[in-house]
C-alpha angles and dihedrals in degrees: 000000000000132000138222124187138210135177122263121204123218089235088064091067119079127208089242090058097261112146134181138175150133108292096180135009122213126228091009118124115220129213089267092058098253128135123191111213125216110269095030091120098043098101098038091051096045110120091353117148101179146008128207116255111209138178113240094345088290112146089202091061109059108169101176147316137277110225107166124064120188111183101195130177088256097048148291115314120193133196125191145132135261110224121233094193091091130052093237091052093049090049092048092051093052093048092047091052089051092050094246090119097053105162147058117217127186124216108212146154122224111240102173126013143156134198127230128184091271108027151006111257116212106213096171131012136178111228113213104170145335120227138196110235137182099211123017108248101183092123091062096052097087093043091057092049093051089049092050088053091054092046090061094053096259134112129232118259122236089258093051092048091049091053090048091054090051098046103034100028101034093231120155118253094254093047093046091050090051093051093044089052091054090052093051094111089062096046132092116284101029108126095200096067125068112240093231091051093049093046091052088051091053095045090054091048096048098035 
């Protein structure tokens, strides 16, 4: 699951726990080189009544629910309510009202996409949840995924490493592709490199 982050103003958080904000902007390239196109959420929102509201994308920390979806020409706006029934919800509301939780971040999976010379265009996405976050961590998403692959005794593919370079390193699509191709001997699927040698190379690179 990937993440995209957007700012949340204190004025968007009510005393009763109501919260609203832009969860995704259309036709706006992010620092990872992705663009969400209008209509990307149409299928995933069809017939939907609610969406989980989490803290820091942690499924163990639900803090409320999103109940209103406004798919505007500019982007997807959400409205919901932070619960005060639980301690984590009460704390989240207080932090949001103080401005300490200053962002909304969607957790999504790309269903249909296409690549241009300058970006990856997301045509259809499956929206899983939207979280309140303190500091946007989108640039760490690919790093975590690559480390998870290594932890299971596997190696990242050329495509996965290219995405990591774009998301975590901020490289353009063309430059990331060029770097990834140079690293091909150390990537998954190359028969000329021993798996343990390649894994050691990646652990040293990613820390």
